[in-house]
TORVEX-269301 format. One record per atom (N, C-alpha, C, CB): y, z, x; residue in three letters. Coordinates in steps of 0.1 Angstrom, whole numbers, padded with zeros to 4 digits, always signed. Glycine has a CB too. Layout:
<atoms>
YZXALA ...
</atoms>
This chain:
<atoms>
-0012+0000+0008MET +0000+0000+0000MET +0013+0000+0009MET +0000+0012-0009MET +0012+0009+0019ALA +0024+0010+0028ALA +0026-0003+0035ALA +0022+0021+0038ALA +0015-0009+0040ASP +0017-0022+0047ASP +0022-0033+0038ASP +0003-0026+0053ASP +0017-0033+0026SER +0022-0043+0016SER +0037-0041+0014SER +0015-0041+0003SER +0042-0029+0012ASN +0056-0026+0010ASN +0064-0030+0023ASN +0059-0011+0007ASN +0059-0028+0034LYS +0065-0032+0047LYS +0067-0047+0047LYS +0058-0027+0059LYS +0056-0054+0044ASN +0057-0068+0043ASN +0067-0074+0033ASN +0043-0074+0040ASN +0067-0067+0022LYS +0077-0071+0012LYS +0091-0068+0017LYS +0075-0063-0001LYS +0093-0057+0024LEU +0106-0053+0029LEU +0111-0064+0040LEU +0106-0039+0036LEU +0102-0067+0048GLU +0105-0077+0058GLU +0109-0091+0052GLU +0093-0079+0068GLU +0101-0095+0042ALA +0104-0107+0035ALA +0117-0107+0028ALA +0092-0110+0025ALA +0120-0096+0022LEU +0133-0094+0015LEU +0145-0095+0025LEU +0134-0081+0007LEU +0143-0088+0036ASN +0154-0088+0046ASN +0156-0102+0051ASN +0150-0079+0058ASN +0145-0110+0053GLN +0146-0123+0058GLN +0153-0132+0048GLN +0132-0129+0062GLN +0150-0129+0035GLU +0156-0137+0024GLU +0171-0133+0023GLU +0149-0134+0011GLU +0175-0121+0026LEU +0188-0116+0024LEU +0198-0122+0035LEU +0189-0101+0025LEU +0193-0124+0047ILE +0201-0128+0058ILE +0208-0141+0055ILE +0193-0129+0071ILE +0201-0152+0052PRO +0208-0165+0049PRO +0217-0164+0037PRO +0198-0176+0047PRO +0213-0156+0027LEU +0222-0155+0015LEU +0235-0148+0019LEU +0215-0146+0004LEU +0235-0138+0027LYS +0247-0132+0032LYS +0256-0142+0040LYS +0244-0120+0041LYS +0249-0150+0048GLU +0257-0160+0056GLU +0263-0170+0047GLU +0247-0166+0066GLU +0256-0174+0037GLU +0261-0184+0027GLU +0272-0178+0019GLU +0250-0189+0018GLU +0270-0166+0015ARG +0281-0159+0007ARG +0294-0158+0015ARG +0276-0145+0003ARG +0292-0154+0028ASN +0304-0152+0037ASN +0311-0166+0039ASN +0300-0146+0050ASN +0302-0176+0041ARG +0308-0189+0043ARG +0316-0194+0031ARG +0297-0199+0046ARG +0310-0191+0019LEU +0317-0195+0007LEU +0330-0187+0005LEU +0308-0193-0005LEU +0330-0174+0008ASN +0342-0166+0007ASN +0353-0171+0017ASN +0339-0151+0010ASN +0349-0175+0029LEU +0358-0181+0038LEU +0364-0194+0033LEU +0351-0183+0052LEU +0355-0202+0027GLU +0360-0215+0022GLU +0369-0213+0010GLU +0348-0224+0017GLU +0366-0203+0001ALA +0375-0199-0010ALA +0388-0195-0005ALA +0368-0188-0019ALA +0388-0187+0006LYS +0401-0183+0012LYS +0409-0194+0017LYS +0398-0173+0024LYS +0403-0204+0023LYS +0410-0216+0028LYS +0416-0224+0016LYS +0400-0225+0036LYS +0408-0225+0005TRP +0413-0232-0007TRP +0425-0224-0013TRP +0403-0234-0018TRP +0425-0211-0012THR +0436-0203-0017THR +0448-0205-0008THR +0432-0188-0016THR +0446-0206+0005GLU +0458-0208+0014GLU +0464-0222+0012GLU +0453-0206+0029GLU +0455-0232+0010LYS +0459-0245+0007LYS +0467-0246-0006LYS +0447-0255+0007LYS +0462-0240-0016ARG +0468-0240-0030ARG +0482-0233-0028ARG +0460-0232-0040ARG +0483-0222-0021ASN +0495-0214-0020ASN +0505-0223-0012ASN +0493-0201-0013ASN +0500-0230-0002ALA +0509-0239+0006ALA +0515-0250-0003ALA +0502-0245+0018ALA +0507-0255-0012PHE +0512-0265-0022PHE +0522-0259-0031PHE +0500-0271-0030PHE +0519-0247-0036HIS +0529-0241-0045HIS +0542-0238-0038HIS +0523-0227-0050HIS +0542-0235-0025GLU +0554-0232-0018GLU +0562-0245-0017GLU +0551-0227-0003GLU +0555-0256-0013LYS +0562-0269-0013LYS +0568-0273-0026LYS +0552-0280-0008LYS +0560-0270-0037ILE +0564-0274-0051ILE +0577-0266-0054ILE +0553-0271-0061ILE +0577-0253-0050ARG +0589-0245-0053ARG +0601-0250-0046ARG +0587-0230-0048ARG +0599-0254-0033ASN +0610-0260-0025ASN +0615-0273-0031ASN +0606-0262-0011ASN +0606-0281-0036LEU +0610-0294-0042LEU +0617-0292-0055LEU +0597-0303-0044LEU +0612-0282-0063ARG +0619-0279-0076ARG +0633-0274-0073ARG +0611-0270-0084ARG +0635-0265-0063ASN +0648-0260-0059ASN +0657-0272-0055ASN +0647-0250-0048ASN +0651-0281-0047GLU +0659-0293-0043GLU +0663-0301-0055GLU +0650-0302-0033GLU +0653-0303-0065ALA +0656-0310-0077ALA +0667-0304-0085ALA +0644-0312-0086ALA +0667-0290-0086ASP +0677-0283-0093ASP +0691-0285-0087ASP +0674-0268-0094ASP +0691-0285-0073SER +0704-0287-0066SER +0709-0301-0069SER +0701-0285-0051SER +0700-0311-0068ILE +0705-0325-0071ILE +0709-0326-0085ILE +0693-0335-0068ILE +0702-0319-0095LYS +0706-0319-0109LYS +0720-0314-0111LYS +0696-0312-0118LYS +0723-0303-0103GLU +0737-0297-0104GLU +0747-0307-0100GLU +0737-0284-0096GLU +0744-0314-0089LYS +0754-0324-0084LYS +0755-0335-0094LYS +0749-0329-0070LYS +0744-0339-0100ARG +0745-0350-0109ARG +0753-0346-0122ARG +0731-0354-0114ARG +0750-0334-0127ASP +0757-0329-0138ASP +0772-0328-0136ASP +0751-0316-0143ASP +0775-0323-0123ALA +0790-0322-0120ALA +0796-0336-0120ALA +0791-0315-0106ALA +0789-0346-0115LEU +0795-0359-0115LEU +0796-0365-0129LEU +0786-0368-0106LEU +0786-0361-0137ASN +0786-0366-0151ASN +0798-0360-0158ASN +0773-0362-0158ASN +0802-0348-0155GLU +0814-0342-0161GLU +0826-0349-0157GLU +0815-0327-0157GLU +0827-0353-0144LYS +0838-0361-0139LYS +0838-0374-0146LYS +0838-0362-0124LYS +0827-0380-0148VAL +0826-0393-0154VAL +0831-0392-0168VAL +0811-0398-0154VAL +0828-0382-0175GLN +0833-0380-0189GLN +0848-0378-0189GLN +0826-0367-0195GLN +0853-0370-0179GLU +0868-0369-0177GLU +0874-0382-0175GLU +0871-0359-0166GLU +0868-0390-0166LEU +0874-0403-0163LEU +0873-0413-0175LEU +0866-0410-0152LEU +0863-0411-0184LYS +0862-0419-0196LYS +0874-0416-0205LYS +0849-0416-0204LYS +0877-0403-0206SER +0889-0399-0214SER +0902-0405-0207SER +0890-0383-0214SER +0902-0404-0194LEU +0914-0409-0187LEU +0915-0425-0189LEU +0913-0406-0172LEU +0903-0431-0189ARG +0903-0445-0191ARG +0908-0449-0205ARG +0888-0451-0189ARG +0904-0441-0215ASP +0909-0443-0229ASP +0924-0441-0229ASP +0903-0434-0239ASP +0929-0431-0222GLN +0944-0429-0221GLN +0951-0441-0214GLN +0947-0416-0214GLN +0945-0445-0203VAL +0950-0457-0196VAL +0950-0469-0205VAL +0942-0459-0183VAL +0940-0471-0213LYS +0939-0482-0222LYS +0951-0482-0231LYS +0926-0482-0229LYS +0953-0470-0237ALA +0965-0469-0246ALA +0978-0472-0239ALA +0965-0455-0252ALA +0979-0467-0227GLU +0992-0470-0219GLU +0993-0485-0216GLU +0992-0462-0206GLU +0981-0492-0213ARG +0981-0506-0210ARG +0985-0514-0223ARG +0968-0510-0205ARG +0981-0509-0234ASN +0984-0516-0247ASN +0999-0515-0249ASN +0976-0510-0259ASN +1004-0503-0245GLU +1019-0501-0247GLU +1027-0510-0238GLU +1023-0486-0244GLU +1022-0512-0226ARG +1029-0521-0216ARG +1027-0535-0221ARG +1023-0519-0202ARG +1016-0539-0226LEU +1014-0552-0232LEU +1024-0555-0243LEU +1000-0554-0237LEU +1027-0545-0251SER +1036-0546-0261SER +1050-0548-0255SER +1036-0534-0271SER +1054-0541-0245LYS +1067-0542-0238LYS +1068-0556-0232LYS +1069-0531-0228LYS +1056-0560-0226ILE +1056-0574-0220ILE +1059-0584-0230ILE +1043-0576-0213ILE +1053-0583-0242SER +1056-0593-0252SER +1070-0593-0256SER +1047-0589-0265SER +1076-0581-0257GLU +1090-0580-0261GLU +1099-0587-0250GLU +1094-0565-0262GLU +1095-0584-0237LEU +1103-0590-0227LEU +1102-0606-0227LEU +1099-0585-0213LEU +1090-0610-0229LEU +1088-0625-0230LEU +1096-0631-0241LEU +1073-0628-0232LEU +1097-0624-0253GLU +1105-0629-0264GLU +1120-0629-0260GLU +1103-0620-0276GLU +1124-0618-0253LYS +1138-0617-0248LYS +1141-0629-0239LYS +1141-0604-0242LYS +1132-0632-0229ILE +1134-0643-0220ILE +1135-0656-0227ILE +1122-0643-0210ILE +1127-0657-0237ARG +1127-0670-0245ARG +1141-0671-0252ARG +1116-0670-0256ARG +1146-0660-0258GLU +1159-0660-0264GLU +1170-0663-0254GLU +1162-0647-0271GLU +1169-0657-0242LEU +1180-0659-0232LEU +1179-0674-0227LEU +1178-0650-0221LEU +1167-0679-0226ASN +1166-0693-0221ASN +1172-0703-0231ASN +1151-0696-0219ASN +1172-0699-0244GLU +1178-0708-0253GLU +1194-0708-0251GLU +1175-0703-0268GLU +1199-0697-0247LYS +1213-0696-0245LYS +1217-0701-0231LYS +1218-0681-0246LYS +1208-0702-0222ARG +1211-0706-0208ARG +1212-0721-0207ARG +1200-0701-0198ARG +1224-0726-0202PRO +1225-0740-0199PRO +1217-0744-0187PRO +1240-0744-0197PRO +1217-0758-0185ASP +1210-0762-0173ASP +1216-0757-0161ASP +1209-0778-0173ASP +1209-0755-0150GLY +1214-0750-0138GLY +1208-0737-0134GLY +1229-0749-0138GLY +1208-0734-0121ASN +1202-0721-0117ASN +1213-0711-0114ASN +1192-0723-0106ASN +1208-0699-0110LEU +1218-0688-0108LEU +1227-0692-0096LEU +1210-0675-0105LEU +1222-0697-0085ARG +1230-0700-0073ARG +1240-0711-0076ARG +1221-0703-0061ARG +1236-0721-0084GLN +1245-0732-0087GLN +1257-0727-0095GLN +1237-0743-0094GLN +1254-0718-0105VAL +1265-0713-0113VAL +1274-0704-0105VAL +1259-0704-0125VAL +1269-0696-0096GLU +1277-0688-0087GLU +1286-0696-0078GLU +1268-0678-0079GLU +1280-0707-0073ARG +1287-0716-0064ARG +1299-0722-0072ARG +1278-0726-0058ARG +1296-0727-0084GLU +1307-0733-0092GLU +1318-0724-0095GLU +1301-0738-0106GLU +1315-0711-0098ILE +1325-0701-0101ILE +1333-0699-0088ILE +1319-0687-0105ILE +1327-0698-0077GLN +1334-0696-0064GLN +1344-0708-0061GLN +1324-0694-0052GLN +1339-0720-0064GLU +1347-0732-0061GLU +1359-0732-0070GLU +1339-0745-0063GLU +1357-0729-0083ILE +1369-0729-0092ILE +1379-0718-0089ILE +1364-0727-0107ILE +1373-0705-0085ASP +1382-0694-0081ASP +1390-0698-0069ASP +1374-0682-0078ASP +1384-0705-0060TRP +1391-0709-0048TRP +1402-0719-0051TRP +1381-0715-0037TRP +1399-0728-0060LYS +1409-0738-0063LYS +1421-0732-0070LYS +1402-0749-0073LYS +1418-0722-0079ILE +1429-0715-0086ILE +1437-0708-0077ILE +1423-0706-0097ILE +1431-0701-0067GLN +1439-0693-0057GLN +1446-0701-0047GLN +1429-0683-0051GLN +1442-0712-0043THR +1447-0720-0032THR +1455-0732-0036THR +1436-0724-0023THR +1455-0735-0049THR +1461-0748-0054THR +1472-0744-0064THR +1451-0758-0059THR +1483-0751-0063SER +1494-0749-0074SER +1491-0759-0085SER +1508-0752-0068SER +1487-0753-0096LEU +1483-0762-0107LEU +1492-0759-0119LEU +1468-0758-0111LEU +1493-0770-0128PRO +1500-0768-0140PRO +1493-0757-0149PRO +1501-0781-0148PRO +1501-0750-0157VAL +1496-0739-0165VAL +1484-0743-0173VAL +1507-0733-0173VAL +1485-0754-0180LYS +1474-0759-0188LYS +1461-0761-0181LYS +1479-0772-0196LYS +1463-0768-0169GLU +1451-0771-0161GLU +1445-0758-0156GLU +1454-0780-0150GLU +1454-0749-0152GLU +1449-0736-0146GLU +1442-0728-0157GLU +1461-0728-0141GLU +1447-0729-0170GLN +1441-0722-0181GLN +1427-0727-0184GLN +1450-0722-0193GLN +1426-0740-0183GLU +1413-0747-0185GLU +1403-0743-0174GLU +1415-0762-0184GLU +1408-0742-0162LEU +1399-0737-0151LEU +1395-0723-0153LEU +1406-0738-0137LEU +1404-0714-0158VAL +1401-0700-0161VAL +1390-0699-0172VAL +1414-0692-0165VAL +1392-0707-0183ASN +1382-0707-0194ASN +1369-0712-0189ASN +1387-0716-0205ASN +1369-0722-0179GLN +1357-0727-0174GLN +1350-0716-0166GLN +1359-0739-0165GLN +1358-0708-0158VAL +1352-0697-0151VAL +1346-0687-0160VAL +1363-0690-0142VAL +1353-0684-0171ARG +1347-0675-0181ARG +1334-0680-0187ARG +1357-0672-0192ARG +1333-0692-0190GLN +1321-0698-0195GLN +1309-0697-0184GLN +1323-0712-0199GLN +1313-0700-0172LEU +1303-0700-0161LEU +1299-0685-0159LEU +1309-0706-0148LEU +1308-0676-0160GLU +1305-0662-0158GLU +1295-0657-0169GLU +1318-0653-0158GLU +1298-0662-0181ALA +1289-0659-0192ALA +1275-0664-0189ALA +1294-0665-0206ALA +1275-0677-0184GLN +1262-0683-0180GLN +1255-0674-0169GLN +1264-0697-0175GLN +1264-0670-0160LEU +1259-0662-0148LEU +1253-0649-0153LEU +1270-0659-0138LEU +1260-0643-0164SER +1254-0631-0169SER +1241-0633-0175SER +1264-0625-0180SER +1240-0644-0183VAL +1227-0647-0189VAL +1216-0649-0178VAL +1228-0660-0197VAL +1220-0657-0167GLN +1211-0659-0156GLN +1206-0646-0150GLN +1217-0668-0146GLN +1216-0637-0148LYS +1212-0624-0142LYS +1203-0616-0151LYS +1225-0616-0139LYS +1206-0617-0164GLN +1198-0609-0174GLN +1183-0615-0173GLN +1203-0610-0188GLN +1183-0628-0173ILE +1169-0634-0172ILE +1162-0630-0160ILE +1170-0650-0173ILE +1169-0630-0149LYS +1163-0626-0136LYS +1159-0611-0137LYS +1173-0627-0124LYS +1167-0603-0142LYS +1164-0589-0143LYS +1152-0587-0152LYS +1176-0581-0149LYS +1152-0594-0163VAL +1140-0593-0173VAL +1128-0598-0166VAL +1143-0601-0186VAL +1129-0609-0159LYS +1117-0614-0152LYS +1112-0604-0142LYS +1120-0627-0145LYS +1121-0598-0135GLU +1117-0588-0125GLU +1109-0576-0132GLU +1129-0582-0117GLU +1115-0572-0143LYS +1109-0561-0151LYS +1095-0566-0156LYS +1118-0557-0162LYS +1095-0578-0160LEU +1082-0584-0165LEU +1072-0584-0154LEU +1085-0598-0171LEU +1076-0588-0142PHE +1067-0589-0131PHE +1062-0575-0128PHE +1073-0595-0118PHE +1071-0565-0128GLU +1067-0551-0125GLU +1057-0546-0135GLU +1080-0542-0125GLU +1060-0549-0148LEU +1051-0544-0159LEU +1038-0551-0158LEU +1057-0547-0172LEU +1038-0564-0155ARG +1025-0571-0154ARG +1017-0565-0142ARG +1027-0586-0152ARG +1024-0563-0131THR +1017-0557-0119THR +1011-0544-0122THR +1026-0557-0107THR +1020-0536-0129ASP +1016-0522-0132ASP +1005-0522-0142ASP +1028-0514-0138ASP +1006-0532-0152GLN +0995-0533-0162GLN +0982-0537-0156GLN +0999-0543-0173GLN +0983-0546-0146LYS +0971-0550-0140LYS +0964-0540-0132LYS +0974-0563-0131LYS +0972-0532-0124SER +0967-0522-0116SER +0964-0509-0123SER +0977-0519-0104SER +0970-0507-0135LEU +0968-0495-0142LEU +0954-0494-0147LEU +0978-0494-0154LEU +0948-0483-0143GLY +0934-0481-0147GLY +0924-0486-0137GLY +0931-0486-0160GLY +0929-0495-0128THR +0919-0500-0118THR +0913-0489-0109THR +0926-0510-0109THR +0922-0480-0105GLU +0917-0469-0096GLU +0907-0460-0104GLU +0929-0460-0091GLU +0911-0457-0117ALA +0902-0449-0125ALA +0889-0456-0128ALA +0910-0445-0138ALA +0890-0469-0131LYS +0878-0477-0133LYS +0869-0477-0121LYS +0882-0491-0138LYS +0875-0479-0109THR +0868-0480-0097THR +0861-0466-0094THR +0876-0484-0085THR +0869-0456-0096LEU +0863-0442-0094LEU +0852-0439-0104LEU +0874-0432-0094LEU +0855-0443-0116HIS +0845-0441-0127HIS +0831-0448-0123HIS +0850-0446-0140HIS +0833-0461-0119GLU +0821-0468-0115GLU +0814-0462-0103GLU +0824-0483-0112GLU +0822-0458-0093LYS +0817-0451-0081LYS +0809-0439-0085LYS +0828-0449-0071LYS +0816-0430-0093LEU +0809-0417-0097LEU +0797-0420-0105LEU +0819-0409-0104LEU +0798-0430-0114ALA +0786-0433-0123ALA +0774-0438-0114ALA +0789-0443-0133ALA +0778-0446-0104GLU +0767-0451-0095GLU +0761-0439-0087GLU +0773-0462-0085GLU +0770-0430-0082GLN +0765-0419-0074GLN +0757-0409-0083GLN +0777-0411-0068GLN +0761-0408-0095SER +0754-0399-0105SER +0740-0405-0107SER +0761-0398-0118SER +0739-0418-0109GLN +0726-0425-0111GLN +0718-0423-0098GLN +0728-0440-0114GLN +0724-0424-0087LYS +0717-0422-0074LYS +0711-0408-0073LYS +0726-0424-0062LYS +0719-0398-0077PHE +0714-0384-0077PHE +0703-0383-0087PHE +0725-0374-0080PHE +0704-0389-0099HIS +0694-0388-0109HIS +0681-0394-0104HIS +0699-0396-0122HIS +0682-0406-0097GLN +0670-0412-0092GLN +0664-0403-0081GLN +0673-0426-0086GLN +0672-0397-0073GLN +0667-0388-0062GLN +0659-0376-0069GLN +0678-0383-0053GLN +0665-0371-0080MET +0659-0360-0087MET +0646-0364-0092MET +0669-0355-0098MET +0645-0376-0098LEU +0632-0380-0104LEU +0622-0382-0093LEU +0634-0394-0111LEU +0626-0387-0081GLU +0617-0389-0070GLU +0611-0376-0065GLU +0623-0397-0059GLU +0620-0366-0064VAL +0616-0352-0060VAL +0607-0346-0070VAL +0629-0343-0057VAL +0610-0347-0083LEU +0601-0342-0093LEU +0588-0349-0093LEU +0608-0342-0107LEU +0588-0362-0090ASP +0575-0369-0090ASP +0567-0364-0078ASP +0578-0384-0088ASP +0573-0361-0067LYS +0566-0355-0056LYS +0560-0342-0060LYS +0575-0354-0043LYS +0568-0334-0067ALA +0564-0320-0071ALA +0552-0322-0080ALA +0575-0313-0078ALA +0552-0332-0090ARG +0541-0334-0099ARG +0528-0337-0092ARG +0545-0344-0109ARG +0530-0346-0082LYS +0518-0350-0074LYS +0512-0339-0066LYS +0522-0362-0064LYS +0521-0330-0060LEU +0516-0319-0053LEU +0510-0309-0063LEU +0528-0312-0046LEU +0515-0308-0075GLN +0509-0299-0085GLN +0495-0303-0088GLN +0518-0298-0098GLN +0493-0316-0089VAL +0479-0321-0091VAL +0470-0316-0080VAL +0479-0337-0092VAL +0475-0318-0067GLU +0467-0313-0056GLU +0465-0298-0056GLU +0474-0317-0042GLU +0476-0291-0060ALA +0475-0276-0060ALA +0464-0272-0071ALA +0488-0270-0064ALA +0465-0279-0083ASP +0455-0276-0093ASP +0441-0279-0089ASP +0458-0284-0106ASP +0439-0290-0081ASP +0426-0293-0076ASP +0421-0283-0066ASP +0426-0307-0069ASP +0430-0278-0057ALA +0427-0268-0048ALA +0423-0255-0055ALA +0438-0265-0038ALA +0430-0251-0065HIS +0427-0239-0073HIS +0414-0241-0080HIS +0438-0236-0083HIS +0411-0253-0085LYS +0398-0255-0091LYS +0386-0253-0081LYS +0397-0269-0098LYS +0388-0259-0070LYS +0378-0257-0059LYS +0377-0243-0055LYS +0381-0266-0047LYS +0388-0236-0054TYR +0388-0221-0051TYR +0379-0214-0061TYR +0402-0215-0050TYR +0382-0217-0074VAL +0374-0210-0085VAL +0359-0213-0084VAL +0380-0214-0099VAL +0356-0226-0082GLU +0342-0230-0081GLU +0335-0223-0069GLU +0341-0245-0080GLU +0342-0223-0058THR +0336-0217-0046THR +0335-0202-0047THR +0345-0220-0033THR +0345-0196-0053LYS +0344-0182-0055LYS +0333-0178-0065LYS +0358-0176-0061LYS +0331-0186-0075GLN +0320-0184-0085GLN +0306-0185-0078GLN +0321-0193-0097GLN +0305-0195-0069GLN +0293-0197-0062GLN +0290-0185-0052GLN +0293-0210-0053GLN +0301-0180-0046ALA +0300-0169-0037ALA +0296-0156-0045ALA +0313-0166-0030ALA +0301-0155-0057GLN +0298-0143-0066GLN +0284-0144-0070GLN +0308-0143-0078GLN +0279-0156-0073GLN +0265-0157-0077GLN +0255-0153-0066GLN +0262-0172-0082GLN +0259-0158-0054ILE +0250-0154-0043ILE +0252-0139-0039ILE +0255-0163-0030ILE +0264-0134-0041HIS +0266-0120-0039HIS +0257-0112-0049HIS +0281-0116-0041HIS +0256-0117-0061GLN +0248-0110-0071GLN +0233-0110-0067GLN +0249-0116-0085GLN +0229-0121-0061LYS +0215-0122-0056LYS +0213-0112-0044LYS +0212-0137-0052LYS +0223-0112-0036CYS +0223-0102-0024CYS +0222-0088-0029CYS +0235-0104-0015CYS +0230-0085-0040ALA +0229-0071-0045ALA +0216-0068-0051ALA +0240-0070-0056ALA +0210-0078-0058GLU +0196-0076-0063GLU +0186-0074-0052GLU +0192-0088-0072GLU +0187-0082-0042LEU +0178-0080-0030LEU +0180-0067-0023LEU +0180-0091-0020LEU +0192-0063-0022VAL +0195-0050-0015VAL +0190-0038-0024VAL +0211-0048-0014VAL +0191-0040-0037GLU +0185-0029-0046GLU +0170-0029-0044GLU +0189-0032-0060GLU +0163-0041-0043LYS +0149-0041-0041LYS +0145-0035-0028LYS +0143-0055-0042LYS +0153-0038-0018ILE +0150-0033-0004ILE +0152-0018-0004ILE +0160-0039+0006ILE +0162-0012-0011ARG +0164+0002-0012ARG +0152+0009-0019ARG +0177+0005-0018ARG +0148+0002-0030THR +0137+0008-0038THR +0124+0009-0029THR +0134-0001-0050THR +0121-0002-0022ILE +0109-0002-0013ILE +0111+0008-0002ILE +0107-0016-0007ILE +0124+0009+0004GLU +0126+0019+0014GLU +0124+0033+0009GLU +0140+0017+0020GLU +0128+0036-0003ARG +0126+0049-0009ARG +0111+0052-0011ARG +0134+0050-0023ARG +0104+0041-0016ASP +0089+0043-0017ASP +0083+0046-0004ASP +0083+0030-0024ASP +0087+0038+0006LEU +0081+0041+0020LEU +0084+0054+0025LEU +0086+0030+0029LEU +0096+0059+0022LYS +0100+0072+0027LYS +0092+0083+0020LYS +0115+0074+0025LYS +0091+0081+0006GLU +0083+0091-0002GLU +0069+0091+0004GLU +0083+0087-0017GLU +0063+0080+0006THR +0049+0079+0011THR +0048+0086+0025THR +0045+0064+0012THR +0058+0083+0033ALA +0058+0089+0047ALA +0060+0104+0046ALA +0069+0083+0056ALA +0069+0108+0037ASP +0071+0123+0035ASP +0058+0130+0030ASP +0083+0126+0026ASP +0052+0123+0021LYS +0039+0128+0015LYS +0029+0129+0026LYS +0034+0120+0003LYS +0027+0119+0034ARG +0017+0119+0045ARG +0021+0130+0055ARG +0017+0106+0051ARG +0034+0132+0057GLN +0038+0142+0067GLN +0035+0156+0062GLN +0053+0141+0070GLN +0037+0157+0048ALA +0034+0171+0042ALA +0019+0173+0043ALA +0039+0171+0028ALA +0011+0163+0040GLU -0004+0164+0040GLU -0008+0168+0054GLU -0010+0152+0035GLU -0003+0160+0064ARG -0007+0163+0078ARG -0003+0177+0082ARG +0000+0152+0087ARG +0009+0181+0077GLN +0013+0195+0081GLN +0004+0205+0075GLN +0028+0197+0076GLN +0000+0202+0063SER -0009+0212+0056SER -0023+0212+0063SER -0011+0208+0041SER -0027+0200+0067GLU -0040+0200+0074GLU -0039+0208+0088GLU -0044+0185+0077GLU -0028+0205+0095LEU -0026+0212+0108LEU -0026+0228+0106LEU -0014+0208+0115LEU -0019+0232+0095GLN -0018+0246+0092GLN -0032+0252+0089GLN -0008+0248+0081GLN -0039+0244+0081LYS -0053+0249+0077LYS -0062+0250+0090LYS -0059+0239+0067LYS -0061+0240+0099GLU -0069+0240+0111GLU -0065+0252+0119GLU -0067+0227+0119GLU -0051+0255+0120LEU -0047+0266+0128LEU -0052+0279+0122LEU -0031+0267+0128LEU -0052+0280+0109GLU -0056+0292+0102GLU -0071+0294+0104GLU -0054+0291+0087GLU -0079+0284+0103GLU -0094+0285+0106GLU -0096+0289+0120GLU -0101+0272+0102GLU -0089+0283+0130ARG -0091+0287+0144ARG -0087+0301+0146ARG -0082+0277+0153ARG -0076+0306+0140ALA -0072+0320+0142ALA -0082+0329+0136ALA -0058+0322+0135ALA -0088+0326+0124LEU -0098+0335+0118LEU -0111+0335+0127LEU -0102+0330+0104LEU -0114+0324+0133ALA -0126+0323+0142ALA -0124+0332+0154ALA -0129+0309+0146ALA -0112+0332+0160LYS -0108+0340+0171LYS -0109+0355+0167LYS -0095+0336+0177LYS -0103+0357+0155LEU -0103+0371+0151LEU -0117+0377+0149LEU -0095+0372+0137LEU -0126+0369+0144LYS -0140+0373+0142LYS -0147+0376+0156LYS -0148+0363+0134LYS -0143+0367+0165ARG -0149+0369+0179ARG -0142+0379+0187ARG -0149+0355+0186ARG -0132+0385+0181GLY -0124+0395+0189GLY -0116+0390+0200GLY -0134+0405+0194GLY -0113+0377+0199GLU -0104+0371+0210GLU -0089+0373+0207GLU -0107+0356+0211GLU -0082+0373+0217LYS -0067+0375+0216LYS -0061+0363+0209LYS -0061+0377+0230LYS -0052+0366+0199LEU -0045+0355+0191LEU -0032+0351+0198LEU -0043+0360+0177LEU -0029+0338+0196MET -0016+0333+0200MET -0006+0337+0190MET -0016+0317+0203MET +0006+0336+0193TRP +0017+0341+0184TRP +0017+0333+0171TRP +0031+0340+0190TRP +0015+0320+0172GLU +0015+0311+0160GLU +0003+0315+0151GLU +0014+0297+0164GLU -0009+0318+0158GLU -0021+0322+0150GLU -0019+0335+0144GLU -0033+0322+0160GLU -0013+0344+0151PHE -0010+0358+0145PHE -0001+0357+0133PHE -0004+0367+0156PHE +0010+0348+0135GLN +0020+0347+0125GLN +0014+0341+0112GLN +0032+0338+0130GLN +0006+0331+0113ILE +0000+0325+0101ILE -0009+0334+0093ILE -0007+0311+0104ILE -0017+0342+0101LEU -0026+0351+0094LEU -0019+0362+0088LEU -0036+0357+0104LEU -0008+0366+0094ALA +0001+0377+0088ALA +0007+0372+0075ALA +0012+0381+0098ALA +0012+0359+0075GLU +0018+0354+0063GLU +0008+0353+0052GLU +0024+0340+0066GLU -0005+0351+0055LYS -0015+0349+0045LYS -0021+0363+0041LYS -0027+0341+0051LYS -0016+0374+0048GLY -0021+0388+0044GLY -0035+0390+0049GLY -0020+0390+0029GLY -0039+0383+0060MET -0053+0385+0065MET -0053+0395+0076MET -0058+0372+0069MET -0042+0401+0080LEU -0042+0411+0091LEU -0039+0425+0085LEU -0032+0408+0102LEU 
</atoms>
């Protein structure tokens, strides 16, 4: 029986060794999957923080874009107002042109100068001089019209230039900010896409961790069952050994007692152990 238990114990220990090694290997593998999963999660956190930062920049630009839209509407209204003024000036130029005789501004000025010079340097009859004075007045009226036309044209040019440039800067800035906002939006989508891909890898690593840990737990359970069997056999072997030891001790004591009684009958001197055991038995 004892030999059978020893054989069983040896077989169980031999079975336990590779199971422990496999369990330890699986636990180590599970730890590596955990570290890999955690590394993915750290990268995902960093990417999401980066995406949030980009989103803040995009949202800030979108707010400016909205402000520029309002400004663009305001500019549009101002441009319409200028267009109305331009129309008024064009109408005024048309009216002045109807009053303007043939000839340009310099020609009229030159004619006035020539007549003034003739009046101042030449002795003329009163009638002729009066005619020249009236002619100067007419030419000055023409000159006034010419100057008004010139002034109106200058104002018209200024308004047209202003109307053309008005809103260009806001429009350019709006387009630039909108383009930059779209760029930030695209960057954010790319970063989130990276995070999603890493999340797939992180989930896969976690799945493998769970699977490996479950395998390790199953093997650990087998190890625990084997250890319990080993302990049971070891207890049985110990009980058997203790029982045999007790039986052997009893036999030795009985032999000592019989030897002591034989010596006592023969009148021989007893050893201390022999004397002690007979005394304990009440045989002395």
